C-alpha positions in Angstrom: -0.1 0.2 0.3 1.8 3.5 -0.7 1.9 6.4 1.7 -0.2 9.2 1.1 1.7 12.4 0.0 1.0 14.0 3.5 2.1 11.5 5.4 5.4 11.5 3.3 5.8 15.0 3.8 4.7 14.9 7.7 7.9 12.0 7.6 10.4 14.4 6.0 9.6 17.1 8.4 9.7 15.1 11.5 13.1 13.8 9.8 14.1 17.0 9.5 13.0 18.3 12.4 15.1 15.6 14.3 17.9 16.6 12.2 18.1 19.9 13.6 17.3 19.2 16.9 20.4 17.4 16.8 22.4 19.7 15.3 21.7 22.2 18.2 22.5 19.8 20.7 25.9 19.3 18.9 26.3 23.4 18.6 25.1 23.7 22.4 28.2 21.1 23.6 30.5 22.3 21.2 30.2 25.7 23.2 29.8 24.2 26.7 33.5 22.5 26.1 35.0 25.5 24.7 33.6 27.5 27.7 34.9 24.7 29.9 38.3 24.8 27.9 38.2 28.9 28.1 37.5 28.5 31.7 40.3 26.1 32.7 42.9 28.2 30.9 41.9 31.3 32.8 42.1 29.3 36.1 45.9 28.0 35.2 46.7 31.4 34.4 45.2 33.2 37.5 47.3 30.5 39.6 50.6 31.3 37.6 50.3 34.6 38.4 49.7 34.4 41.6 52.5 32.3 42.4 54.7 34.5 40.4 53.5 37.3 42.6 54.0 35.7 45.5 57.5 34.8 44.4 58.5 38.1 43.5 56.9 39.3 46.7 59.2 36.9 48.7 62.3 37.6 46.5 61.6 41.4 47.3 61.4 40.7 51.1 64.2 39.2 50.8 66.0 41.2 49.1 65.0 44.2 51.6 65.7 41.9 54.7 69.8 41.6 53.1 69.8 45.0 52.6 68.8 45.7 55.8 71.2 43.3 57.7 73.8 44.7 55.7 73.1 48.4 56.5 73.3 47.3 60.0 76.4 45.4 59.9 77.7 49.1 58.0 76.1 50.7 60.9 77.7 48.7 63.3 81.3 48.5 61.9 81.4 52.3 61.9 80.2 52.9 65.5 83.3 53.8 67.8 84.2 50.8 70.5 83.6 52.1 74.0 
């Protein structure tokens, strides 16, 4: 028994709708994957920047402490012995 033209059209329309929904799902998944990668990279970059800042602050503190110790040693050397 042959299908009527309207039922064939309905089947084609349903198949097209199914493909469109699948395409939208795949597109949304791709965007979500991209957003996840961007968020991960941002978190890694922020962590690296924080670690670099901490290391720079530590080096600066050590440099300041060394300069203070050197100045104190120079001051003690220059002071007359009583």
